[in-house]
PQR file with spaces between the fields and no chain letter, atoms N, CA, C, O and H, PARSE charges and radii, in Angstrom:
ATOM       1  N    MET     1      37.648   24.133    3.266 -0.4000 1.5000
ATOM       2  CA   MET     1      39.078   24.268    3.325 -0.0000 2.0000
ATOM       3  C    MET     1      39.620   24.658    1.974  0.5500 1.7000
ATOM       4  O    MET     1      38.871   24.996    1.057 -0.5500 1.4000
ATOM       5  N    SER     2      40.913   24.608    1.866 -0.4000 1.5000
ATOM       6  CA   SER     2      41.542   25.056    0.653 -0.0000 2.0000
ATOM       7  C    SER     2      42.821   24.256    0.419  0.5500 1.7000
ATOM       8  O    SER     2      42.935   23.104    0.840 -0.5500 1.4000
ATOM       9  H    SER     2      41.521   24.334    2.611  0.4000 1.0000
ATOM      10  N    VAL     3      43.762   24.873   -0.245 -0.4000 1.5000
ATOM      11  CA   VAL     3      45.039   24.243   -0.524 -0.0000 2.0000
ATOM      12  C    VAL     3      46.005   24.546    0.614  0.5500 1.7000
ATOM      13  O    VAL     3      46.175   25.699    1.011 -0.5500 1.4000
ATOM      14  H    VAL     3      43.670   25.808   -0.587  0.4000 1.0000
ATOM      15  N    THR     4      46.629   23.501    1.130 -0.4000 1.5000
ATOM      16  CA   THR     4      47.684   23.670    2.126 -0.0000 2.0000
ATOM      17  C    THR     4      49.011   23.685    1.375  0.5500 1.7000
ATOM      18  O    THR     4      49.268   22.829    0.528 -0.5500 1.4000
ATOM      19  H    THR     4      46.491   22.565    0.808  0.4000 1.0000
ATOM      20  N    ILE     5      49.848   24.666    1.696 -0.4000 1.5000
ATOM      21  CA   ILE     5      51.121   24.825    1.010 -0.0000 2.0000
ATOM      22  C    ILE     5      52.262   24.576    1.987  0.5500 1.7000
ATOM      23  O    ILE     5      52.354   25.230    3.026 -0.5500 1.4000
ATOM      24  H    ILE     5      49.639   25.361    2.385  0.4000 1.0000
ATOM      25  N    ASN     6      53.130   23.627    1.649 -0.4000 1.5000
ATOM      26  CA   ASN     6      54.314   23.340    2.445 -0.0000 2.0000
ATOM      27  C    ASN     6      55.491   24.049    1.779  0.5500 1.7000
ATOM      28  O    ASN     6      56.086   23.521    0.840 -0.5500 1.4000
ATOM      29  H    ASN     6      53.055   23.095    0.805  0.4000 1.0000
ATOM      30  N    LEU     7      55.821   25.233    2.259 -0.4000 1.5000
ATOM      31  CA   LEU     7      56.860   26.049    1.634 -0.0000 2.0000
ATOM      32  C    LEU     7      58.235   25.409    1.695  0.5500 1.7000
ATOM      33  O    LEU     7      59.098   25.718    0.873 -0.5500 1.4000
ATOM      34  H    LEU     7      55.337   25.662    3.022  0.4000 1.0000
ATOM      35  N    MET     8      58.451   24.525    2.654 -0.4000 1.5000
ATOM      36  CA   MET     8      59.748   23.842    2.759 -0.0000 2.0000
ATOM      37  C    MET     8      59.990   22.953    1.529  0.5500 1.7000
ATOM      38  O    MET     8      61.136   22.731    1.138 -0.5500 1.4000
ATOM      39  H    MET     8      57.750   24.274    3.322  0.4000 1.0000
ATOM      40  N    ASN     9      58.918   22.451    0.930 -0.4000 1.5000
ATOM      41  CA   ASN     9      59.044   21.575   -0.236 -0.0000 2.0000
ATOM      42  C    ASN     9      59.088   22.342   -1.553  0.5500 1.7000
ATOM      43  O    ASN     9      59.517   21.799   -2.570 -0.5500 1.4000
ATOM      44  H    ASN     9      57.987   22.631    1.248  0.4000 1.0000
ATOM      45  N    CYS    10      58.652   23.589   -1.544 -0.4000 1.5000
ATOM      46  CA   CYS    10      58.521   24.359   -2.785 -0.0000 2.0000
ATOM      47  C    CYS    10      59.892   24.741   -3.343  0.5500 1.7000
ATOM      48  O    CYS    10      60.728   25.324   -2.653 -0.5500 1.4000
ATOM      49  H    CYS    10      58.303   24.031   -0.717  0.4000 1.0000
ATOM      50  N    THR    11      60.095   24.389   -4.623 -0.4000 1.5000
ATOM      51  CA   THR    11      61.343   24.736   -5.307 -0.0000 2.0000
ATOM      52  C    THR    11      61.193   25.997   -6.157  0.5500 1.7000
ATOM      53  O    THR    11      62.174   26.502   -6.703 -0.5500 1.4000
ATOM      54  H    THR    11      59.417   23.915   -5.184  0.4000 1.0000
ATOM      55  N    GLY    12      59.969   26.502   -6.266 -0.4000 1.5000
ATOM      56  CA   GLY    12      59.727   27.687   -7.081 -0.0000 2.0000
ATOM      57  C    GLY    12      59.689   27.392   -8.571  0.5500 1.7000
ATOM      58  O    GLY    12      59.850   28.302   -9.384 -0.5500 1.4000
ATOM      59  H    GLY    12      59.172   26.092   -5.822  0.4000 1.0000
ATOM      60  N    CYS    13      59.478   26.136   -8.943 -0.4000 1.5000
ATOM      61  CA   CYS    13      59.477   25.763  -10.366 -0.0000 2.0000
ATOM      62  C    CYS    13      58.307   26.389  -11.127  0.5500 1.7000
ATOM      63  O    CYS    13      58.420   26.666  -12.321 -0.5500 1.4000
ATOM      64  H    CYS    13      59.347   25.396   -8.283  0.4000 1.0000
ATOM      65  N    GLY    14      57.176   26.614  -10.433 -0.4000 1.5000
ATOM      66  CA   GLY    14      56.031   27.257  -11.062 -0.0000 2.0000
ATOM      67  C    GLY    14      55.126   26.339  -11.861  0.5500 1.7000
ATOM      68  O    GLY    14      54.181   26.814  -12.491 -0.5500 1.4000
ATOM      69  H    GLY    14      57.085   26.390   -9.463  0.4000 1.0000
ATOM      70  N    ASP    15      55.384   25.039  -11.853 -0.4000 1.5000
ATOM      71  CA   ASP    15      54.549   24.110  -12.624 -0.0000 2.0000
ATOM      72  C    ASP    15      53.080   24.178  -12.215  0.5500 1.7000
ATOM      73  O    ASP    15      52.198   24.016  -13.058 -0.5500 1.4000
ATOM      74  H    ASP    15      56.151   24.653  -11.341  0.4000 1.0000
ATOM      75  N    CYS    16      52.814   24.411  -10.957 -0.4000 1.5000
ATOM      76  CA   CYS    16      51.441   24.437  -10.449 -0.0000 2.0000
ATOM      77  C    CYS    16      50.663   25.679  -10.894  0.5500 1.7000
ATOM      78  O    CYS    16      49.435   25.649  -10.967 -0.5500 1.4000
ATOM      79  H    CYS    16      53.531   24.542  -10.272  0.4000 1.0000
ATOM      80  N    LEU    17      51.375   26.765  -11.189 -0.4000 1.5000
ATOM      81  CA   LEU    17      50.701   28.032  -11.512 -0.0000 2.0000
ATOM      82  C    LEU    17      49.762   27.906  -12.697  0.5500 1.7000
ATOM      83  O    LEU    17      48.625   28.377  -12.648 -0.5500 1.4000
ATOM      84  H    LEU    17      52.373   26.790  -11.130  0.4000 1.0000
ATOM      85  N    SER    18      50.226   27.283  -13.743 -0.4000 1.5000
ATOM      86  CA   SER    18      49.404   27.175  -14.959 -0.0000 2.0000
ATOM      87  C    SER    18      48.291   26.151  -14.822  0.5500 1.7000
ATOM      88  O    SER    18      47.377   26.129  -15.646 -0.5500 1.4000
ATOM      89  H    SER    18      51.149   26.900  -13.783  0.4000 1.0000
ATOM      90  N    GLU    19      48.345   25.306  -13.807 -0.4000 1.5000
ATOM      91  CA   GLU    19      47.319   24.282  -13.617 -0.0000 2.0000
ATOM      92  C    GLU    19      46.064   24.809  -12.941  0.5500 1.7000
ATOM      93  O    GLU    19      44.998   24.211  -13.087 -0.5500 1.4000
ATOM      94  H    GLU    19      49.088   25.324  -13.138  0.4000 1.0000
ATOM      95  N    CYS    20      46.159   25.898  -12.215 -0.4000 1.5000
ATOM      96  CA   CYS    20      44.996   26.441  -11.514 -0.0000 2.0000
ATOM      97  C    CYS    20      44.045   27.080  -12.528  0.5500 1.7000
ATOM      98  O    CYS    20      44.404   28.068  -13.168 -0.5500 1.4000
ATOM      99  H    CYS    20      47.025   26.384  -12.097  0.4000 1.0000
ATOM     100  N    PRO    21      42.827   26.524  -12.685 -0.5600 1.5000
ATOM     101  CA   PRO    21      41.896   27.060  -13.675  0.2800 2.0000
ATOM     102  C    PRO    21      41.410   28.465  -13.334  0.5500 1.7000
ATOM     103  O    PRO    21      40.904   29.174  -14.203 -0.5500 1.4000
ATOM     104  N    LEU    22      41.559   28.867  -12.086 -0.4000 1.5000
ATOM     105  CA   LEU    22      41.128   30.206  -11.682 -0.0000 2.0000
ATOM     106  C    LEU    22      42.290   31.177  -11.521  0.5500 1.7000
ATOM     107  O    LEU    22      42.100   32.329  -11.129 -0.5500 1.4000
ATOM     108  H    LEU    22      41.970   28.290  -11.380  0.4000 1.0000
ATOM     109  N    GLU    23      43.504   30.699  -11.829 -0.4000 1.5000
ATOM     110  CA   GLU    23      44.723   31.520  -11.761 -0.0000 2.0000
ATOM     111  C    GLU    23      44.911   32.151  -10.388  0.5500 1.7000
ATOM     112  O    GLU    23      45.203   33.342  -10.280 -0.5500 1.4000
ATOM     113  H    GLU    23      43.658   29.764  -12.148  0.4000 1.0000
ATOM     114  N    LEU    24      44.742   31.349   -9.340 -0.4000 1.5000
ATOM     115  CA   LEU    24      44.851   31.846   -7.966 -0.0000 2.0000
ATOM     116  C    LEU    24      46.248   31.702   -7.386  0.5500 1.7000
ATOM     117  O    LEU    24      46.519   32.220   -6.302 -0.5500 1.4000
ATOM     118  H    LEU    24      44.505   30.381   -9.428  0.4000 1.0000
ATOM     119  N    LEU    25      47.133   31.012   -8.081 -0.4000 1.5000
ATOM     120  CA   LEU    25      48.483   30.798   -7.564 -0.0000 2.0000
ATOM     121  C    LEU    25      49.478   31.729   -8.223  0.5500 1.7000
ATOM     122  O    LEU    25      49.361   32.047   -9.406 -0.5500 1.4000
ATOM     123  H    LEU    25      46.912   30.591   -8.961  0.4000 1.0000
ATOM     124  N    THR    26      50.462   32.164   -7.443 -0.4000 1.5000
ATOM     125  CA   THR    26      51.529   33.011   -7.947 -0.0000 2.0000
ATOM     126  C    THR    26      52.795   32.672   -7.176  0.5500 1.7000
ATOM     127  O    THR    26      52.743   31.954   -6.177 -0.5500 1.4000
ATOM     128  H    THR    26      50.557   31.905   -6.482  0.4000 1.0000
ATOM     129  N    LEU    27      53.926   33.181   -7.634 -0.4000 1.5000
ATOM     130  CA   LEU    27      55.174   33.003   -6.899 -0.0000 2.0000
ATOM     131  C    LEU    27      55.521   34.291   -6.173  0.5500 1.7000
ATOM     132  O    LEU    27      55.471   35.376   -6.754 -0.5500 1.4000
ATOM     133  H    LEU    27      53.968   33.764   -8.445  0.4000 1.0000
ATOM     134  N    VAL    28      55.874   34.163   -4.894 -0.4000 1.5000
ATOM     135  CA   VAL    28      56.337   35.285   -4.085 -0.0000 2.0000
ATOM     136  C    VAL    28      57.652   34.844   -3.446  0.5500 1.7000
ATOM     137  O    VAL    28      57.698   33.864   -2.702 -0.5500 1.4000
ATOM     138  H    VAL    28      55.915   33.282   -4.423  0.4000 1.0000
ATOM     139  N    ASP    29      58.702   35.571   -3.742 -0.4000 1.5000
ATOM     140  CA   ASP    29      60.040   35.201   -3.252 -0.0000 2.0000
ATOM     141  C    ASP    29      60.375   33.755   -3.618  0.5500 1.7000
ATOM     142  O    ASP    29      60.903   33.002   -2.800 -0.5500 1.4000
ATOM     143  H    ASP    29      58.664   36.367   -4.346  0.4000 1.0000
ATOM     144  N    SER    30      60.063   33.382   -4.848 -0.4000 1.5000
ATOM     145  CA   SER    30      60.340   32.047   -5.394 -0.0000 2.0000
ATOM     146  C    SER    30      59.618   30.913   -4.663  0.5500 1.7000
ATOM     147  O    SER    30      60.096   29.778   -4.651 -0.5500 1.4000
ATOM     148  H    SER    30      59.633   33.993   -5.513  0.4000 1.0000
ATOM     149  N    LYS    31      58.486   31.214   -4.063 -0.4000 1.5000
ATOM     150  CA   LYS    31      57.656   30.204   -3.398 -0.0000 2.0000
ATOM     151  C    LYS    31      56.212   30.405   -3.844  0.5500 1.7000
ATOM     152  O    LYS    31      55.783   31.533   -4.091 -0.5500 1.4000
ATOM     153  H    LYS    31      58.099   32.136   -4.072  0.4000 1.0000
ATOM     154  N    VAL    32      55.460   29.303   -3.946 -0.4000 1.5000
ATOM     155  CA   VAL    32      54.068   29.388   -4.371 -0.0000 2.0000
ATOM     156  C    VAL    32      53.225   30.060   -3.286  0.5500 1.7000
ATOM     157  O    VAL    32      53.434   29.849   -2.092 -0.5500 1.4000
ATOM     158  H    VAL    32      55.808   28.387   -3.745  0.4000 1.0000
ATOM     159  N    PHE    33      52.267   30.873   -3.735 -0.4000 1.5000
ATOM     160  CA   PHE    33      51.390   31.615   -2.834 -0.0000 2.0000
ATOM     161  C    PHE    33      49.992   31.610   -3.431  0.5500 1.7000
ATOM     162  O    PHE    33      49.821   31.819   -4.632 -0.5500 1.4000
ATOM     163  H    PHE    33      52.097   31.044   -4.705  0.4000 1.0000
ATOM     164  N    GLN    34      48.998   31.372   -2.591 -0.4000 1.5000
ATOM     165  CA   GLN    34      47.601   31.389   -3.044 -0.0000 2.0000
ATOM     166  C    GLN    34      46.997   32.727   -2.646  0.5500 1.7000
ATOM     167  O    GLN    34      46.750   32.978   -1.467 -0.5500 1.4000
ATOM     168  H    GLN    34      49.137   31.202   -1.616  0.4000 1.0000
ATOM     169  N    ALA    35      46.760   33.584   -3.631 -0.4000 1.5000
ATOM     170  CA   ALA    35      46.327   34.950   -3.389 -0.0000 2.0000
ATOM     171  C    ALA    35      44.945   35.045   -2.752  0.5500 1.7000
ATOM     172  O    ALA    35      44.747   35.837   -1.831 -0.5500 1.4000
ATOM     173  H    ALA    35      46.960   33.380   -4.590  0.4000 1.0000
ATOM     174  N    GLU    36      43.999   34.260   -3.220 -0.4000 1.5000
ATOM     175  CA   GLU    36      42.624   34.329   -2.722 -0.0000 2.0000
ATOM     176  C    GLU    36      42.135   32.924   -2.370  0.5500 1.7000
ATOM     177  O    GLU    36      41.386   32.326   -3.143 -0.5500 1.4000
ATOM     178  H    GLU    36      44.159   33.616   -3.968  0.4000 1.0000
ATOM     179  N    PRO    37      42.544   32.388   -1.221 -0.5600 1.5000
ATOM     180  CA   PRO    37      42.195   31.007   -0.875  0.2800 2.0000
ATOM     181  C    PRO    37      40.695   30.741   -0.814  0.5500 1.7000
ATOM     182  O    PRO    37      40.259   29.615   -1.056 -0.5500 1.4000
ATOM     183  N    GLU    38      39.914   31.747   -0.499 -0.4000 1.5000
ATOM     184  CA   GLU    38      38.463   31.548   -0.410 -0.0000 2.0000
ATOM     185  C    GLU    38      37.824   31.307   -1.777  0.5500 1.7000
ATOM     186  O    GLU    38      36.687   30.841   -1.851 -0.5500 1.4000
ATOM     187  H    GLU    38      40.269   32.661   -0.302  0.4000 1.0000
ATOM     188  N    GLU    39      38.538   31.617   -2.854 -0.4000 1.5000
ATOM     189  CA   GLU    39      38.028   31.423   -4.205 -0.0000 2.0000
ATOM     190  C    GLU    39      38.359   30.033   -4.760  0.5500 1.7000
ATOM     191  O    GLU    39      37.825   29.643   -5.799 -0.5500 1.4000
ATOM     192  H    GLU    39      39.462   31.996   -2.794  0.4000 1.0000
ATOM     193  N    CYS    40      39.222   29.292   -4.087 -0.4000 1.5000
ATOM     194  CA   CYS    40      39.662   27.976   -4.554 -0.0000 2.0000
ATOM     195  C    CYS    40      38.479   27.003   -4.605  0.5500 1.7000
ATOM     196  O    CYS    40      37.686   26.924   -3.666 -0.5500 1.4000
ATOM     197  H    CYS    40      39.655   29.609   -3.243  0.4000 1.0000
ATOM     198  N    VAL    41      38.374   26.262   -5.721 -0.4000 1.5000
ATOM     199  CA   VAL    41      37.303   25.272   -5.880 -0.0000 2.0000
ATOM     200  C    VAL    41      37.782   23.861   -5.537  0.5500 1.7000
ATOM     201  O    VAL    41      37.044   22.891   -5.713 -0.5500 1.4000
ATOM     202  H    VAL    41      39.018   26.327   -6.483  0.4000 1.0000
ATOM     203  N    GLU    42      39.013   23.752   -5.050 -0.4000 1.5000
ATOM     204  CA   GLU    42      39.572   22.487   -4.568 -0.0000 2.0000
ATOM     205  C    GLU    42      39.585   21.400   -5.639  0.5500 1.7000
ATOM     206  O    GLU    42      39.283   20.239   -5.361 -0.5500 1.4000
ATOM     207  H    GLU    42      39.612   24.540   -4.908  0.4000 1.0000
ATOM     208  N    CYS    43      39.936   21.785   -6.862 -0.4000 1.5000
ATOM     209  CA   CYS    43      39.940   20.816   -7.966 -0.0000 2.0000
ATOM     210  C    CYS    43      41.109   19.840   -7.877  0.5500 1.7000
ATOM     211  O    CYS    43      41.010   18.716   -8.370 -0.5500 1.4000
ATOM     212  H    CYS    43      40.182   22.728   -7.088  0.4000 1.0000
ATOM     213  N    GLY    44      42.206   20.247   -7.261 -0.4000 1.5000
ATOM     214  CA   GLY    44      43.344   19.367   -7.082 -0.0000 2.0000
ATOM     215  C    GLY    44      44.378   19.361   -8.176  0.5500 1.7000
ATOM     216  O    GLY    44      45.367   18.634   -8.076 -0.5500 1.4000
ATOM     217  H    GLY    44      42.287   21.160   -6.861  0.4000 1.0000
ATOM     218  N    ARG    45      44.187   20.151   -9.224 -0.4000 1.5000
ATOM     219  CA   ARG    45      45.137   20.147  -10.343 -0.0000 2.0000
ATOM     220  C    ARG    45      46.520   20.598   -9.912  0.5500 1.7000
ATOM     221  O    ARG    45      47.518   20.041  -10.371 -0.5500 1.4000
ATOM     222  H    ARG    45      43.384   20.741   -9.305  0.4000 1.0000
ATOM     223  N    CYS    46      46.601   21.585   -9.048 -0.4000 1.5000
ATOM     224  CA   CYS    46      47.913   22.085   -8.596 -0.0000 2.0000
ATOM     225  C    CYS    46      48.656   20.999   -7.831  0.5500 1.7000
ATOM     226  O    CYS    46      49.848   20.786   -8.055 -0.5500 1.4000
ATOM     227  H    CYS    46      45.790   22.037   -8.675  0.4000 1.0000
ATOM     228  N    ALA    47      47.967   20.317   -6.937 -0.4000 1.5000
ATOM     229  CA   ALA    47      48.584   19.263   -6.128 -0.0000 2.0000
ATOM     230  C    ALA    47      48.998   18.080   -6.999  0.5500 1.7000
ATOM     231  O    ALA    47      50.053   17.486   -6.775 -0.5500 1.4000
ATOM     232  H    ALA    47      46.999   20.490   -6.755  0.4000 1.0000
ATOM     233  N    ASP    48      48.182   17.735   -7.982 -0.4000 1.5000
ATOM     234  CA   ASP    48      48.503   16.622   -8.874 -0.0000 2.0000
ATOM     235  C    ASP    48      49.759   16.909   -9.701  0.5500 1.7000
ATOM     236  O    ASP    48      50.514   15.992  -10.022 -0.5500 1.4000
ATOM     237  H    ASP    48      47.325   18.217   -8.165  0.4000 1.0000
ATOM     238  N    THR    49      49.978   18.161  -10.040 -0.4000 1.5000
ATOM     239  CA   THR    49      51.098   18.561  -10.880 -0.0000 2.0000
ATOM     240  C    THR    49      52.411   18.644  -10.106  0.5500 1.7000
ATOM     241  O    THR    49      53.477   18.403  -10.674 -0.5500 1.4000
ATOM     242  H    THR    49      49.364   18.906   -9.780  0.4000 1.0000
ATOM     243  N    CYS    50      52.350   18.976   -8.840 -0.4000 1.5000
ATOM     244  CA   CYS    50      53.559   19.217   -8.053 -0.0000 2.0000
ATOM     245  C    CYS    50      54.305   17.917   -7.753  0.5500 1.7000
ATOM     246  O    CYS    50      53.778   17.019   -7.096 -0.5500 1.4000
ATOM     247  H    CYS    50      51.485   19.172   -8.378  0.4000 1.0000
ATOM     248  N    GLU    51      55.528   17.836   -8.241 -0.4000 1.5000
ATOM     249  CA   GLU    51      56.369   16.664   -8.016 -0.0000 2.0000
ATOM     250  C    GLU    51      57.008   16.664   -6.628  0.5500 1.7000
ATOM     251  O    GLU    51      57.579   15.660   -6.202 -0.5500 1.4000
ATOM     252  H    GLU    51      55.956   18.565   -8.775  0.4000 1.0000
ATOM     253  N    HIS    52      56.911   17.791   -5.928 -0.4000 1.5000
ATOM     254  CA   HIS    52      57.598   17.948   -4.647 -0.0000 2.0000
ATOM     255  C    HIS    52      56.649   17.864   -3.455  0.5500 1.7000
ATOM     256  O    HIS    52      57.051   18.099   -2.315 -0.5500 1.4000
ATOM     257  H    HIS    52      56.447   18.607   -6.275  0.4000 1.0000
ATOM     258  N    GLN    53      55.401   17.530   -3.721 -0.4000 1.5000
ATOM     259  CA   GLN    53      54.376   17.416   -2.677 -0.0000 2.0000
ATOM     260  C    GLN    53      54.280   18.694   -1.834  0.5500 1.7000
ATOM     261  O    GLN    53      54.164   18.656   -0.609 -0.5500 1.4000
ATOM     262  H    GLN    53      55.075   17.339   -4.646  0.4000 1.0000
ATOM     263  N    THR    54      54.331   19.815   -2.538 -0.4000 1.5000
ATOM     264  CA   THR    54      54.218   21.115   -1.883 -0.0000 2.0000
ATOM     265  C    THR    54      52.771   21.445   -1.571  0.5500 1.7000
ATOM     266  O    THR    54      52.481   22.073   -0.552 -0.5500 1.4000
ATOM     267  H    THR    54      54.425   19.846   -3.534  0.4000 1.0000
ATOM     268  N    LEU    55      51.862   21.030   -2.437 -0.4000 1.5000
ATOM     269  CA   LEU    55      50.453   21.385   -2.320 -0.0000 2.0000
ATOM     270  C    LEU    55      49.607   20.185   -1.945  0.5500 1.7000
ATOM     271  O    LEU    55      49.808   19.077   -2.442 -0.5500 1.4000
ATOM     272  H    LEU    55      52.097   20.520   -3.264  0.4000 1.0000
ATOM     273  N    CYS    56      48.662   20.428   -1.061 -0.4000 1.5000
ATOM     274  CA   CYS    56      47.749   19.377   -0.627 -0.0000 2.0000
ATOM     275  C    CYS    56      46.349   19.970   -0.552  0.5500 1.7000
ATOM     276  O    CYS    56      46.142   20.995    0.098 -0.5500 1.4000
ATOM     277  H    CYS    56      48.499   21.327   -0.657  0.4000 1.0000
ATOM     278  N    VAL    57      45.397   19.340   -1.206 -0.4000 1.5000
ATOM     279  CA   VAL    57      44.022   19.813   -1.174 -0.0000 2.0000
ATOM     280  C    VAL    57      43.267   19.028   -0.112  0.5500 1.7000
ATOM     281  O    VAL    57      43.162   17.804   -0.175 -0.5500 1.4000
ATOM     282  H    VAL    57      45.565   18.508   -1.734  0.4000 1.0000
ATOM     283  N    GLU    58      42.751   19.755    0.855 -0.4000 1.5000
ATOM     284  CA   GLU    58      41.954   19.154    1.920 -0.0000 2.0000
ATOM     285  C    GLU    58      40.556   19.735    1.809  0.5500 1.7000
ATOM     286  O    GLU    58      40.270   20.810    2.336 -0.5500 1.4000
ATOM     287  H    GLU    58      42.837   20.750    0.907  0.4000 1.0000
ATOM     288  N    SER    59      39.712   19.024    1.132 -0.4000 1.5000
ATOM     289  CA   SER    59      38.381   19.515    0.821 -0.0000 2.0000
ATOM     290  C    SER    59      37.392   19.294    1.955  0.5500 1.7000
ATOM     291  O    SER    59      37.386   18.245    2.598 -0.5500 1.4000
ATOM     292  H    SER    59      39.945   18.151    0.704  0.4000 1.0000
ATOM     293  N    ALA    60      36.569   20.286    2.187 -0.4000 1.5000
ATOM     294  CA   ALA    60      35.462   20.142    3.136 -0.0000 2.0000
ATOM     295  C    ALA    60      34.382   19.263    2.516  0.5500 1.7000
ATOM     296  O    ALA    60      33.573   18.662    3.221 -0.5500 1.4000
ATOM     297  H    ALA    60      36.574   21.139    1.665  0.4000 1.0000
ATOM     298  N    HIS    61      34.383   19.198    1.187 -0.4000 1.5000
ATOM     299  CA   HIS    61      33.434   18.390    0.428 -0.0000 2.0000
ATOM     300  C    HIS    61      34.252   17.514   -0.521  0.5500 1.7000
ATOM     301  O    HIS    61      34.397   17.864   -1.692 -0.5500 1.4000
ATOM     302  H    HIS    61      35.041   19.687    0.614  0.4000 1.0000
ATOM     303  N    PRO    62      34.788   16.394   -0.055 -0.5600 1.5000
ATOM     304  CA   PRO    62      35.772   15.616   -0.813  0.2800 2.0000
ATOM     305  C    PRO    62      35.397   15.245   -2.236  0.5500 1.7000
ATOM     306  O    PRO    62      36.288   15.114   -3.075 -0.5500 1.4000
ATOM     307  N    THR    63      34.142   15.072   -2.541 -0.4000 1.5000
ATOM     308  CA   THR    63      33.791   14.686   -3.906 -0.0000 2.0000
ATOM     309  C    THR    63      33.155   15.817   -4.700  0.5500 1.7000
ATOM     310  O    THR    63      32.799   15.623   -5.862 -0.5500 1.4000
ATOM     311  H    THR    63      33.418   15.178   -1.859  0.4000 1.0000
ATOM     312  N    ALA    64      33.007   16.968   -4.112 -0.4000 1.5000
ATOM     313  CA   ALA    64      32.288   18.062   -4.761 -0.0000 2.0000
ATOM     314  C    ALA    64      32.972   18.542   -6.032  0.5500 1.7000
ATOM     315  O    ALA    64      32.339   18.560   -7.088 -0.5500 1.4000
ATOM     316  H    ALA    64      33.296   17.125   -3.168  0.4000 1.0000
ATOM     317  N    TYR    65      34.237   18.931   -5.970 -0.4000 1.5000
ATOM     318  CA   TYR    65      34.908   19.494   -7.132 -0.0000 2.0000
ATOM     319  C    TYR    65      36.242   18.827   -7.431  0.5500 1.7000
ATOM     320  O    TYR    65      36.952   19.277   -8.330 -0.5500 1.4000
ATOM     321  H    TYR    65      34.751   18.916   -5.113  0.4000 1.0000
ATOM     322  N    THR    66      36.596   17.804   -6.733 -0.4000 1.5000
ATOM     323  CA   THR    66      37.916   17.201   -6.894 -0.0000 2.0000
ATOM     324  C    THR    66      38.116   16.636   -8.293  0.5500 1.7000
ATOM     325  O    THR    66      37.340   15.799   -8.756 -0.5500 1.4000
ATOM     326  H    THR    66      36.019   17.439   -6.003  0.4000 1.0000
ATOM     327  N    HIS    67      39.151   17.099   -8.950 -0.4000 1.5000
ATOM     328  CA   HIS    67      39.596   16.621  -10.265 -0.0000 2.0000
ATOM     329  C    HIS    67      38.515   16.760  -11.344  0.5500 1.7000
ATOM     330  O    HIS    67      38.348   15.862  -12.168 -0.5500 1.4000
ATOM     331  H    HIS    67      39.780   17.779   -8.575  0.4000 1.0000
ATOM     332  N    VAL    68      37.796   17.859  -11.344 -0.4000 1.5000
ATOM     333  CA   VAL    68      36.749   18.055  -12.343 -0.0000 2.0000
ATOM     334  C    VAL    68      37.276   18.597  -13.654  0.5500 1.7000
ATOM     335  O    VAL    68      36.645   18.412  -14.695 -0.5500 1.4000
ATOM     336  H    VAL    68      37.931   18.589  -10.674  0.4000 1.0000
ATOM     337  N    TRP    69      38.427   19.268  -13.626 -0.4000 1.5000
ATOM     338  CA   TRP    69      39.005   19.771  -14.864 -0.0000 2.0000
ATOM     339  C    TRP    69      39.962   18.733  -15.395  0.5500 1.7000
ATOM     340  O    TRP    69      40.870   18.298  -14.686 -0.5500 1.4000
ATOM     341  H    TRP    69      38.940   19.418  -12.781  0.4000 1.0000
ATOM     342  N    SER    70      39.771   18.339  -16.613 -0.4000 1.5000
ATOM     343  CA   SER    70      40.667   17.356  -17.215 -0.0000 2.0000
ATOM     344  C    SER    70      41.229   17.920  -18.507  0.5500 1.7000
ATOM     345  O    SER    70      40.680   18.849  -19.099 -0.5500 1.4000
ATOM     346  H    SER    70      39.033   18.692  -17.189  0.4000 1.0000
ATOM     347  N    ASP    71      42.325   17.339  -18.920 -0.4000 1.5000
ATOM     348  CA   ASP    71      42.991   17.827  -20.138 -0.0000 2.0000
ATOM     349  C    ASP    71      42.259   17.424  -21.379  0.5500 1.7000
ATOM     350  O    ASP    71      42.688   17.754  -22.484 -0.5500 1.4000
ATOM     351  H    ASP    71      42.771   16.584  -18.439  0.4000 1.0000
């Protein structure tokens, strides 16, 4: 699986964009969009950053890559 995006919650703030280590997120019409979902490693950084609960990571392998990138 990949990142599920709830566009109703998205404010277009863009905080999640810089958190994606693979730069897969962008804004389209002031809403977050994942350009290449098959490339997502499901690290969870975007979801952790979003204050509006717009992004949710539903991993097929829950412990494989979750939260592997740290500051």
